[in-house]
Backbone as a ProteinNet text record, in pm:
[ID]
protein_1_A
[PRIMARY]
XXXXXXXXXXXXXXXXXXXXXXXXXXXXXXXXXXXXXXXXXXXXXXXXXXXXXXXXXXXXXXXXXXXXXXXXXXXXXXXXXXXXXXXXXXXXXXXXXXXXXXXXXXXXXXXXXXXXXXXXXXXXXXXXXXXXXXXXXXXXXXXXXXXXXXXXXXXXXXXXXXXXXXXXXXXXXXXXXXXXXXXXXXXXXXXXXXXXXXXXXXXXXXXXXXXXXXXXXXXXXXXXXXXXXXXXXXXXXXXXXXXXXXXXXXXXXXXXXXXXXXXXXXXX
[TERTIARY]
8457.8	8482.8	8323.6	8353.8	8162.3	8155.9	7976.1	8017.9	7906.8	7835.2	7755.8	7819.2	7800.8	7804.7	7817.8	7698.6	7750	7847.5	7870.3	7981	8118.3	8134	8257.1	8274.4	8192.9	8213.7	8249.8	8176.3	8233.8	8350.4	8405.4	8517.4	8599.3	8575.7	8656.8	8729.4	8598.2	8549.5	8651.1	8641.6	8708.5	8892.4	8926.5	9037	9081.9	9010.1	9063.4	9070.1	8992.5	8978.1	9058.6	9108	9093.2	9213.6	9282.6	9385	9382.9	9232.3	9193.2	9153	9334.5	9332.3	9308.6	9239.1	9244.5	9148.5	9014.7	8911.4	8923.5	9007.4	9024	9079.1	9191.9	9342.1	9329.8	9174.9	9188.8	9067.1	9024.4	8910.6	8980	9133.4	9165.7	9287.6	9329.4	9378.3	9550.3	9650.7	9751	9849.7	9989	10077.4	10169.8	10262.4	10407.3	10449.6	10371.2	10419.5	10353.9	10251.2	10215.2	10094.6	10127.2	10041.7	9915.5	9838.1	9716.6	9721.2	9817.5	9893.9	9888.9	9970.1	10014.2	9923.1	9814	9738.1	9621.6	9563.8	9500.6	9562.8	9688.2	9765	9708.3	9717.1	9685.5	9569.2	9481.1	9366.6	9361	9432.4	9471.2	9483.5	9638.7	9698.6	9643.2	9548.5	9494.8	9360.7	9319.5	9226.8	9259.3	9395	9485	9512.3	9561.6	9635	9512.4	9409.8	9283.8	9229	9235.3	9168.2	9304.4	9383.2	9550.4	9544.4	9513.2	9541	9357.3	9285.9	9206.8	9181.8	9235.5	9275	9395.9	9480.3	9578.6	9542.2	9437.9	9355.4	9257.5	9200.9	9099.2	9197.5	9332.6	9421.7	9570	9574.5	9693.1	9747	9663.7	9736.4	9814.6	9714.5	9809.5	9945.5	9917.5	10032.8	10150.6	10159.7	10262.8	10310.4	10237.9	10229.2	10311	10263.1	10323	10430.4	10469	10554.2	10518.2	10553.5	10490.7	10509.8	10628	10645.3	10549.3	10549.5	10417.8	10317.3	10247.3	10147.6	10102.7	10190.7	10136	10121.7	10242.2	10214.3	10058.9	10083.5	9932.8	9814.5	9810.4	9692.2	9674.1	9756.9	9784	9703.4	9758.7	9741.8	9562.6	9516.8	9356.1	9310.8	9346.5	9302.2	9275.4	9391.6	9344.5	9298.3	9269	9163.4	9012.7	9019.5	8895.9	8851.3	8762.9	8773.8	8653.6	8662	8558.1	8417.6	8349.4	8186.7	8070.9	8126.2	8069.2	8079.8	7964.7	7942.4	8039.3	8000.9	8077.2	8202.9	8319.3	8468	8482.1	8393.1	8408.8	8353	8311.8	8250.2	8382.1	8448.5	8575.7	8667.9	8659.1	8772.7	8675.4	8531.8	8489.8	8498.5	8597.6	8666	8805.6	8843.7	9011.3	9066	8982.3	9023	8991.8	8904.1	8850.8	9003.9	9033.7	9157.4	9334.3	9309.1	9446.7	9498.1	9327	9367.4	9351.9	9316.3	9359.4	9442.6	9587	9680.9	9796.2	9912.4	10039.4	10062.9	9998.3	10000.5	9991.5	9870.5	9815.8	9903.6	10062.6	10152.4	10210.2	10233.4	10297.8	10206.1	10222.9	10096.9	10060.3	9932.8	9902	9807.8	9833.1	9776.9	9629.8	9607.9	9449.2	9416.3	9430	9368.5	9349.6	9497.2	9439.8	9355.1	9388.5	9253.3	9130.2	9119.4	8964.6	8923.6	8989	8937.5	8973.5	9027.1	9002.2	8880.1	8877.5	8695.5	8607.5	8631.6	8517.1	8465.1	8657.8	8609.8	8499.4	8557.2	8448.6	8306.5	8308.6	8172.3	8129.1	8144.2	8126.1	8082.7	8197.4	8140.8	8045.5	8013.8	7911.6	7756	7760.4	7660.6	7503.4	7391.5	7268.7	7246.5	7218.4	7177.8	7097.9	7063.4	6952.7	6956.8	6776.7	6793.1	6872.5	6922.6	7011.9	6943.6	6939.8	6896.1	6998.1	6975.5	7041.9	7060.5	7112.3	7118.5	6980.1	6913.4	6800.9	6685.8	6671.3	6585.6	6592.1	6672	6751.6	6709.5	6668.5	6687.6	6518.6	6450.9	6295.3	6266.8	6294.4	6280.7	6265.9	6134.8	6112.8	6223.1	6254	6320.9	6298.2	6149.2	6128.7	6085.7	6079.4	6100.2	6258.1	6370.4	6491.6	6549	6492.6	6553	6457.4	6374.6	6308.1	6331.3	6426.8	6510.7	6557.4	6531.5	6601.9	6631	6757.1	6823.7	6851.5	6838.2	6877.2	7038.8	7117	7246.4	7255.9	7308.1	7343.9	7400.5	7363	7413.3	7535.4	7623.3	7754.5	7850.5	7806.6	7905.7	7954.3	8065	8148.6	8210.7	8254.8	8283.9	8367.4	8518	8601.6	8695.2	8731.5	8846.9	8947.1	9027	9200.8	9318.6	9404.2	9462.2	9656	9664.1	9773.7	9714	9783.6	9777.1	9726	9676.2	9628.8	9575.1	9502.9	9390.7	9502.2	9623.5	9684.3	9818.3	9794.5	9853.8	9791.2	9707.8	9606.4	9551.6	9539.8	9516.5	9617.4	9768.7	9890	9861.4	9807.5	9848.6	9705	9616.3	9491.8	9595.1	9669	9728.9	9831.6	9866.3	10022.8	10129.4	10113.8	10200	10290.8	10421.8	10504.5	10430.4	10352.7	10339.3	10395.2	10351.3	10413.5	10452.8	10533.9	10593.7	10455.6	10471.9	10326.4	10346.2	10276	10288.3	10188.8	10179.5	10085.5	9976.6	9846.4	9766.7	9806.5	9806.7	9823.1	9677.7	9555	9409.9	9362.9	9292	9207.8	9128.2	9140.9	9105.3	8930	8860.2	8705.5	8766.5	8762.1	8757.3	8664.8	8619.5	8504.5	8531.4	8457.6	8475.9	8298.1	8318.3	8131	8175.7	8059.8	8067.6	7980.5	8089.8	8018.7	8034.1	7941.8	7937.8	8026.6	7986.5	8046.5	8173	8218.5	8348.9	8399.6	8494.8	8447.2	8602	8514.4	8635.7	8642.5	8714.4	8778.6	8821.8	8828.8	8918.3	8880.6	8931.1	8935.7	8821.8	8735.1	8611.1	8700.7	8667.6	8680.2	8594.5	8630.1	8552	8438.4	8388.7	8270.8	8157.4	8266.4	8190.3	8130.4	8208.8	8182	8089.7	8097.3	8010.5	7828.2	7827.5	7751.4	7689.8	7762.7	7694.8	7671.6	7741.4	7688.6	7545.2	7496.9	7393.2	7263.7	7309.9	7226.8	7217.3	7298.2	7263.1	7209.4	7144	7111.3	6951.6	6916.5	6780	6785.4	6896.1	6884.4	6845.2	6752.6	6685.5	6846.4	6808	6901.3	6916.7	6823.8	6807.3	6897.2	6862.5	6933.6	7107.8	7107.9	7284.3	7355.8	7261.8	7327.8	7375	7256	7319.9	7420.2	7445.7	7568.3	7702	7685.6	7773.6	7868.4	7753.4	7744.3	7937.5	7959.1	8074	8206.2	8146.8	8294.7	8317.9	8134.8	8139.6	8047.1	8120.8	7996.2	7877.3	7752.7	7639	7568.7	7621.4	7627.9	7665.9	7752	7852.5	7790.1	7713.9	7635.7	7554.2	7460.9	7390.6	7461	7574.1	7606.8	7713.4	7774.9	7856.8	7762.3	7677.9	7576.2	7531.1	7502.3	7450.3	7569.4	7701.9	7801.7	7841.5	7836.7	7846	7769.2	7627.1	7535.4	7540	7532.1	7570.2	7698.4	7789.4	7873.2	7856.5	7775.9	7759.7	7638.9	7564.4	7477.6	7578.6	7686.9	7706.1	7806.6	7866.5	7904	7844.2	7692.2	7631.9	7585.6	7554	7585.5	7430.1	7337.1	7218.9	7124.7	7039.4	6971.5	6786	6819.8	6610.8	6634.9	6521.2	6512.1	6355.8	6327.1	6205.2	6212.1	6081.9	6051.8	6017.7	6056.8	6076	5917.9	5847.5	5649.5	5588.1	5639.5	5583.8	5606.4	5526.1	5519.7	5605.1	5585.8	5593.8	5729.2	5838.2	5937.3	5882.3	6028.5	6021	6051.7	6136.3	6196.2	6255.9
6602.4	6523	6524.8	6401.4	6352.2	6444	6466.4	6595.4	6450.1	6377.2	6263.2	6149.6	6081.9	5957.7	5905.7	5878.2	5752.2	5754.5	5855.7	5901.1	5869.9	5915.1	5939.5	5753.1	5702.3	5531.7	5480.2	5527.4	5492	5512.9	5614.6	5662.3	5604.9	5565.5	5488.7	5339.7	5269.5	5125.1	5137.9	5209.9	5188.2	5214	5293.4	5303.8	5154.6	5153.2	5001.9	4896.6	4867.4	4773.3	4769.3	4892	4894.3	4978.9	5055.2	5164.7	5284.8	5351	5467.1	5555.4	5618.6	5724.6	5878.9	5910.4	6030.4	6097.7	6062.1	6066	6110.1	5999.2	5982.9	6102	6109	6190.5	6331.8	6370.2	6536.1	6534.3	6409.5	6426.1	6405.1	6358.3	6314.9	6435.2	6500.4	6561.8	6547	6537.1	6485.5	6596.2	6575	6646.8	6633.7	6644	6628.6	6464.6	6432.9	6327	6176	6230.4	6117.7	6230.4	6200.6	6261	6220	6223.6	6171.4	6036.8	6009.6	5914.2	5782	5823.6	5747.4	5699.5	5782.6	5738.6	5683.5	5684	5626.6	5453.1	5448.2	5323.2	5229.9	5326	5199.9	5122.4	5204.3	5094.6	5028.5	5044.6	4956	4800.6	4873.6	4764.4	4625.1	4744.2	4672	4547.4	4574.2	4513.6	4389.2	4382.3	4289.2	4187.1	4269.7	4177.8	4092.6	4154.7	4105.4	3947.4	3984	3891.1	3766.7	3793.3	3704.4	3624.3	3724.8	3623.6	3528.2	3562.6	3470.8	3311.1	3371.5	3269.3	3132.1	3242.1	3133.2	3066.6	3098.5	3020.3	2919.6	2955	2823	2744.5	2760	2685.3	2652.6	2537.2	2523.5	2436.9	2356.5	2247.8	2305.6	2402.9	2473	2559.2	2610.6	2689.5	2575	2467.9	2347.8	2330.8	2307.1	2241.4	2357.8	2470.7	2568.7	2615.5	2652.5	2733.7	2826.6	2921.9	3040.7	3189.4	3188.3	3285.4	3254	3149.8	3144.1	3119.3	3136.9	3119.3	3273.9	3305	3497.5	3517.3	3500.5	3529.1	3497.2	3353.3	3293.5	3360.7	3386.5	3453.5	3613.3	3699	3786.2	3803.3	3754.8	3774.1	3701.9	3637.9	3563.8	3732.7	3774	3913.6	4018.6	4026.5	4147.7	4133.6	3974.4	3912.1	3903.7	3873.2	3881.2	3963.4	4038.2	4162.9	4065.6	4155.3	4073.3	4086.9	4026.4	4056.2	3999	4001.1	3898	4003.8	4004.4	4083.2	4004.6	3893	3805.8	3723.1	3777.7	3725.5	3556	3522.1	3358.2	3258.2	3366.8	3289.8	3357.2	3401.9	3515.8	3362	3283.1	3198.1	3084.6	3127.4	3057.2	3042.6	3129.7	3115.7	3057.3	3042.5	3018.6	2883.7	2771.3	2645	2664	2726.9	2765.3	2850.4	2953.4	3042.4	2971.6	2865.2	2806.1	2692	2663.1	2535.7	2609.7	2730.8	2794.1	2912.5	2889.7	2991.4	2912.3	2995.4	2915.6	2796.8	2857	2772.7	2587.5	2588.8	2457.6	2344.4	2424	2328.7	2262.4	2340.1	2280.2	2171.7	2060.3	1871.4	1912.1	1889.6	1892.3	1979.2	2158.1	2236.6	2244.9	2251.8	2318.2	2184.8	2055.5	1981.8	1999.6	2071.7	2068.7	2244.3	2317.2	2398.4	2348.1	2288.9	2233.1	2148.1	2050.9	1970.2	2078.6	2134.2	2227.8	2319.9	2379.7	2477.5	2378.9	2262.6	2177.9	2124.7	2134.9	2096.8	2220.8	2337.1	2495.9	2423.8	2410.8	2409.9	2266.1	2164.9	2053.2	2101.3	2248.3	2264.6	2316.4	2447.3	2571.3	2473.4	2346.5	2346.6	2323.7	2358.7	2298.9	2204.2	2192.6	2108.1	2050.6	1903.3	1828.6	1711.7	1628.2	1510.5	1416.6	1341.7	1213.6	1107.9	947	853.8	766.6	715.2	641.1	503.6	426.3	312.9	222.1	280.5	239.7	242.7	367.2	348.7	261.3	252.7	126.4	-22.7	-24.1	-152.6	-172.3	-86.3	-47	-99.4	-109.6	-124	-245.4	-318.5	-535	-499.6	-670.2	-688.8	-715.4	-738.6	-724.4	-607.3	-508.9	-381.9	-317.3	-394.3	-319.1	-327	-380.5	-368.3	-257.5	-182.1	-73.6	36	10.9	123.7	242.5	386.9	463.2	570.5	645	737.1	854.8	978.1	1038.3	1138.5	1179.6	1179.9	1316.5	1324	1471.9	1555.9	1729.8	1792.8	1864.9	1794.6	1791.6	1704.3	1669.3	1567.1	1609.6	1614.5	1625.3	1589.6	1566.6	1432.6	1498.9	1450.6	1504.7	1412.5	1361.1	1274.4	1323.2	1232.2	1335.8	1222.3	1306.3	1177.3	1198.6	1291.8	1284.7	1247.9	1200.3	1194.9	1318.8	1380.3	1475.6	1528.1	1374.3	1323.5	1316.4	1253.2	1178.8	1337.8	1433.3	1560.8	1632.2	1637.2	1713.7	1640	1522.8	1465	1481	1519	1494.3	1630	1733	1850.6	1891.2	1808.5	1796.4	1768	1633.8	1571	1647.6	1733.4	1788	1672.1	1599.1	1508.1	1546.6	1499	1492.5	1485.4	1545.7	1517.6	1411	1307.3	1210.5	1282.2	1248.8	1315.4	1298.1	1388.7	1406.6	1265.2	1212.5	1078.6	1075.5	1055.8	1056.3	906.4	883.3	747.7	688	552.8	496	504.9	490	588	667.3	746.4	888.7	774.9	830	812.1	894.4	839.8	964.1	956.1	1110.6	1182.1	1193.1	1165.8	1308	1348.2	1469	1541.7	1515.6	1511.6	1553.4	1602.2	1609.4	1693.7	1572.9	1536.6	1465.9	1490.6	1562.4	1608.8	1725.8	1798.3	1971.9	1919.5	1852.2	1799	1737.4	1821.7	1773.6	1679.9	1584.8	1405.9	1403.8	1343.3	1295	1176.9	1105.2	996.1	955.9	871.8	798	701.1	696.2	622.9	472.2	370	209.8	226	152.5	202.9	146.9	68	11.2	119.1	191.7	233.9	327	420.6	513.4	500.7	374.6	355.7	305.7	255.9	224.8	394.1	484.1	588.1	699.3	692.5	756.8	715.8	583.7	532	577	572.3	595.9	779.7	824.6	969	1049	964.9	926.4	855.2	814.3	756.7	594.4	567.8	413	346	227.3	145.6	60.8	3.3	-76.9	-207.2	-294.1	-348.7	-310.5	-214	-161.7	-168.4	-113.2	-78.3	-238.3	-308.3	-461.2	-504.2	-462.6	-539.6	-471.6	-342.2	-256.5	-353.9	-401.4	-448.7	-579	-653.9	-748.1	-755.2	-620.3	-680.3	-661.4	-634.7	-660.8	-786.1	-832.4	-954.1	-1042.4	-1168.7	-1285.8	-1253.9	-1295.5	-1313.1	-1284.6	-1418.5	-1425.4	-1323.8	-1238.8	-1144.9	-1043.7	-995.1	-843.2	-822.5	-861.3	-826.6	-738.8	-834.7	-777.3	-707.1	-710.6	-576.8	-473.8	-444.9	-330.2	-307.6	-405.1	-362.7	-290.3	-333.6	-284.2	-134.2	-143.7	12.1	92.2	64.3	120.8	121.3	71.8	65.6	194.4	186.2	303	377.6	420.9	519.5	608.7	523	527	620.9	524	558.2	738.5	733.4	825.8	987	974.4	1040.8	1107.6	1024.3	1073.8	1034.6	981.7	974.8	1067.3	1137.5	1253.5	1149.7	1096.2	1052.1	902.1	878.2	727.6	676.6	623.6	600.4	472.3	422.4	298.6	315.4	284	344.2	350	240.8	272.2	352.3	440.3	513.6	670.3	774.7	897.8	961	902.3	986.4	909.6	970.2	922	853.2	749.7	650.5	726.6	770.5	852.6	975.5
-16830.2	-16703.1	-16678.1	-16577.8	-16519.6	-16425.8	-16413.9	-16296.3	-16221.3	-16274.8	-16184.9	-16109.8	-16020.4	-15943.3	-16014.1	-16100.9	-16226.3	-16350.9	-16388.3	-16447.2	-16377.6	-16281.1	-16195.5	-16200.8	-16173.3	-16153.9	-16304.7	-16362.4	-16513	-16570.7	-16562	-16587.6	-16459.2	-16354.8	-16282.5	-16317.7	-16330.6	-16419.8	-16512.6	-16613.3	-16724.4	-16680.8	-16614.1	-16578	-16507.4	-16407.4	-16357	-16434	-16503.9	-16571.4	-16734.4	-16788	-16948.6	-16937.2	-16810.4	-16803	-16862.5	-16935.5	-16940.6	-16857.2	-16816.9	-16717.9	-16746.4	-16869.3	-16882.3	-16851.4	-16850.7	-16801.6	-16611.9	-16581.8	-16399.7	-16344.7	-16413.9	-16373.1	-16347	-16450.7	-16418.6	-16310.5	-16224.2	-16149.2	-16003.4	-16006.5	-15894.3	-15878.3	-15746.7	-15694.2	-15646	-15697.1	-15672.9	-15576.9	-15461.2	-15407.2	-15417.6	-15306.8	-15363.9	-15339.9	-15237.9	-15213.3	-15355	-15399.3	-15497.9	-15622.6	-15753.7	-15829.4	-15832.8	-15904.5	-15913.4	-16031.7	-16115.4	-16174.7	-16064.4	-15991.7	-15871.2	-15764.7	-15730.3	-15645	-15729.7	-15880.2	-15885.7	-15919.2	-15962.5	-15945.6	-15820.6	-15737.7	-15617.7	-15620.7	-15732.3	-15726.8	-15835.4	-15943.9	-16042.6	-15950.1	-15920.8	-15847.2	-15791.3	-15642.4	-15546.8	-15632.9	-15711.6	-15815.6	-15856.4	-15914.4	-15989.7	-15870.8	-15757.7	-15664.9	-15530.5	-15578.4	-15521	-15553.7	-15695	-15803.5	-15841.3	-15788.3	-15812.3	-15676.9	-15566.4	-15451.4	-15467.6	-15475.5	-15526.7	-15582.8	-15696.7	-15790.8	-15767.1	-15644.6	-15607.2	-15512.6	-15438.5	-15325.3	-15398.1	-15467.4	-15557.7	-15644.3	-15674.4	-15798.6	-15714.6	-15593.7	-15559.6	-15643.9	-15686.4	-15775.1	-15922.2	-15982.1	-16082.1	-16017.8	-15932.8	-15889.3	-15880.4	-15831.1	-15778.9	-15892.9	-16018.5	-16188.2	-16244.6	-16242	-16367.6	-16278.3	-16142.3	-16077	-16057.1	-15916.6	-15884.7	-15974.3	-16049.9	-16141.5	-16251.1	-16291.7	-16405.2	-16413.3	-16266.7	-16251.9	-16201.6	-16159.2	-16119.3	-16283.4	-16354.2	-16467.9	-16535	-16544.7	-16630.5	-16536.3	-16478.7	-16376.1	-16368.9	-16391	-16449.7	-16621.5	-16702.6	-16806.3	-16843.8	-16738	-16762.8	-16674.7	-16588	-16542.5	-16660.1	-16732	-16843.7	-16962.2	-16959.9	-17065.5	-17039	-16898.5	-16861.6	-16715.4	-16783.1	-16653.7	-16551	-16433.7	-16337	-16364.5	-16409.8	-16450.4	-16324.8	-16215.9	-16117.4	-15972.9	-15937.7	-15770.3	-15666.6	-15686.4	-15558.2	-15653.4	-15575	-15691.3	-15639.2	-15579.9	-15600	-15744.5	-15853	-15991.3	-16082.8	-16034	-16121.2	-16190.8	-16138.1	-16217.2	-16312.1	-16367	-16424.9	-16566.6	-16580.5	-16711.7	-16743.1	-16627.5	-16608	-16725.7	-16678.1	-16749.5	-16912	-16946.5	-17119.5	-17152.6	-17051.8	-17089.4	-17085.2	-17042.5	-17003.8	-17098.8	-17179	-17275.5	-17386.3	-17431	-17526.6	-17527.3	-17485.6	-17416.4	-17504.7	-17450.8	-17463	-17372.1	-17246.4	-17147	-17134.9	-17247	-17249.3	-17334.6	-17395.2	-17398.5	-17296	-17162.1	-17039.9	-17021.9	-17004	-17011.9	-16834.2	-16842.6	-16768.8	-16671.1	-16692.4	-16696.5	-16735.6	-16842	-16802.4	-16732.3	-16784	-16663.4	-16537	-16479.4	-16340.3	-16325.9	-16399.5	-16361.5	-16404.5	-16466.8	-16502.3	-16345.6	-16334.3	-16208.6	-16083.8	-16038.3	-15968	-15941.4	-16104.4	-16064.2	-16065.5	-16107.1	-16109.7	-15938.8	-15834.2	-15692.7	-15642.8	-15722.7	-15641.1	-15655.7	-15759.9	-15845.5	-15760.4	-15718.7	-15603.9	-15466.7	-15415	-15286.7	-15260.6	-15382.6	-15367.5	-15432	-15469.4	-15497	-15400.7	-15493.4	-15362.5	-15309.7	-15203	-15105.7	-15147.7	-15109.9	-15207.5	-15108	-15143.9	-15045.9	-15075.1	-15022.1	-14984.6	-14957.4	-15082.7	-15018.6	-14925.2	-14875.2	-14784.7	-14769.5	-14675.7	-14698.8	-14657.2	-14541.2	-14518.9	-14629.3	-14699.5	-14808	-14918.3	-14909.8	-15033.8	-14984.4	-14852	-14817.8	-14795.9	-14784.6	-14799	-14931.6	-15023.2	-15187.4	-15201.2	-15186.9	-15241.1	-15356.7	-15319.9	-15445.8	-15562.6	-15595.4	-15708.7	-15790.1	-15750.5	-15778.6	-15855	-15794.1	-15848.2	-15976.4	-16033.3	-16203.6	-16240.9	-16180.7	-16239.3	-16231	-16089	-16018	-16104.5	-16118.3	-16179	-16081.6	-16128.4	-15981.4	-16040.9	-15981	-15990.6	-15920.1	-15970.4	-15895.6	-15856.5	-15746.5	-15709.9	-15736.3	-15715.8	-15805.9	-15808	-15691.9	-15682.5	-15746.2	-15798.7	-15926.9	-16000.7	-16085	-16161.5	-16198.6	-16352.6	-16396.1	-16484.4	-16521.5	-16683.2	-16692	-16810.9	-16841.7	-16824.1	-16815.1	-16816.8	-16858.4	-16897.6	-16987	-16871.5	-16740.7	-16705.1	-16522.8	-16447.7	-16329	-16191.2	-16288.8	-16215.1	-16079.1	-16079.2	-15933.4	-15852.5	-15885.3	-15754.4	-15697.1	-15806.8	-15793.9	-15666.7	-15709.4	-15637.2	-15511.6	-15452.4	-15355.9	-15274.3	-15331.9	-15190.5	-15174.3	-15279.2	-15219.8	-15110.5	-15121.9	-15003.7	-14860.2	-14913.2	-14740.6	-14746.8	-14816.8	-14783	-14769.6	-14853.2	-14909.7	-15015.3	-15010.6	-15159.1	-15280.5	-15400.3	-15492.6	-15604.7	-15639.6	-15760.9	-15884.4	-15984	-16079.3	-16160.5	-16256.8	-16357.2	-16469.5	-16488.8	-16576	-16681.4	-16790.4	-16899	-16898.1	-16845	-16858.1	-16977.1	-17019.6	-17155.9	-17237.6	-17148	-17183.3	-17116.3	-17194.2	-17083.4	-16951.9	-16837.6	-16714.1	-16694	-16655	-16585.4	-16439.4	-16406	-16287.7	-16217.6	-16071.1	-16068.2	-15953.4	-15876.9	-15770	-15731.3	-15584.9	-15530.7	-15386.7	-15317.2	-15209.9	-15082.5	-15035.5	-14920.3	-14756.2	-14655.2	-14531.6	-14508.9	-14646	-14597.2	-14713.6	-14712.3	-14780.7	-14949.3	-15007.8	-15154.7	-15170.4	-15220.9	-15271.5	-15401.5	-15454.9	-15568.5	-15588.6	-15691.5	-15752.2	-15895.9	-15929.6	-16056.1	-16095.2	-16190.7	-16196	-16287.5	-16213.5	-16287	-16431.2	-16548.8	-16660	-16625.7	-16565.7	-16609.3	-16513.6	-16388.6	-16333.4	-16393.8	-16485.8	-16583.7	-16667.8	-16734.4	-16801	-16736.5	-16596.2	-16525.3	-16497.3	-16433	-16420.4	-16531.1	-16626	-16736.6	-16765.9	-16765.3	-16838.6	-16700.7	-16563.2	-16472.9	-16502.4	-16510.9	-16531	-16656.2	-16779.4	-16911.1	-16874.6	-16783.4	-16721.8	-16731.9	-16711.1	-16777.9	-16619.8	-16603.2	-16470	-16439.8	-16330.5	-16245.2	-16346.9	-16431.1	-16545.4	-16633.9	-16681.5	-16789	-16727.3	-16632.4	-16606.8	-16595.1	-16553.6	-16557.9	-16710.1	-16813.6	-16926.7	-16973.7	-16941.8	-16993.7	-16904.1	-16805.4	-16742.9	-16795.2	-16857.3	-16931	-16992.1	-17032.9	-17163.9	-17066.3	-16897.3	-16818.7	-16690.5	-16716.3	-16610.3	-16652.4	-16567.7	-16585.3	-16559.7	-16662.1	-16658.5	-16467.6	-16423.8	-16270.6	-16180.8	-16217	-16135.1	-16146.8	-16251.2	-16325.3	-16188.7	-16147.4	-16038.4	-15924.9	-15898.5	-15755	-15758.6	-15899.8	-15969.5	-15953.6	-15997.4	-15995.8	-15901.1	-15792	-15640.9	-15551.8	-15592.2	-15514.5	-15559.5	-15672.8	-15710.2	-15660.2	-15680.3	-15556.4	-15432.3	-15354.5	-15221.1	-15238.8	-15298.2	-15262.4	-15318.2	-15410.4	-15470.2	-15368.5	-15275	-15208.2	-15075.5	-15030.1	-14915.2	-14909.2	-15055.8	-15081.8	-15115	-15112.9	-15108.4	-15280.3	-15351.4	-15485.1	-15535.6	-15446.1	-15507	-15433.2	-15474.2	-15462.9	-15448.9	-15536.7	-15568.5	-15639.3	-15663.1	-15676.9	-15700.1	-15797.8	-15843.2	-15931.1	-15878.6	-16012.6	-16133.8	-16226.5	-16395.4	-16437	-16400.8	-16444.7	-16332.9	-16202.6	-16211	-16186.5	-16182.4	-16178.3	-16092	-15995.4	-15842.8	-15805.1	-15775.8	-15687.6	-15572.8	-15556	-15435.2	-15313.6	-15353.3	-15222	-15283.3
[MASK]
++++++++++++++++++++++++++++++++++++++++++++++++++++++++++++++++++++++++++++++++++++++++++++++++++++++++++++++++++++++++++++++++++++++++++++++++++++++++++++++++++++++++++++++++++++++++++++++++++++++++++++++++++++++++++++++++++++++++++++++++++++++++++++++++++++++++++++

């Protein structure tokens, strides 16, 4: 028996997380209504039920796809395999998408993708605040400087490749509408989630937009993005397409900083 507070806490933690009841059972007094094991079981079950509640709140799309009973079994399996390692329960689901991907539930179409996008949505919501470039700031950049413009993307942006129409299903859940049937894309699609005005939004990216966004993320300037877009658009239309994408990104609050590539200090 541990006679110190620290020892008692360690024994209790081992019991709740791993079911090691022997050290704790001799430290809890039972009565006619409930013996020591039953009293301890209250805490063991409360730990699991609380984490089950947290996962259920964070993963409504996964609950829908898996079905209520399967979802509960999946979450309980995750709880047993992944003891909580955070003081803040908000971070408890950080390994959940990978767990689904590597479990028997990965054989059910769409589950691992839904788990992944729902975790990305929580990351988008909790991303740190940052400066935002607005339309007025963009308009202040002289036209001759546009080819050399580089951009830094806002930290809330989260991207994933999808093989299933998970985006449409998750959007229907957000709107409390009847979700569409699960369908597989002919070719994988790029999905993005971000935070705008304290709300999390998400959509699929058009193919040329996804390529342009990756180029921006890797440091390409406006002229280099235009060059990439020539694969999809006529030369005369490329600059307009790039400007249209940039305008949308600014309106959606994806751009946190811009600078001219031959300058060391940010313009905005």
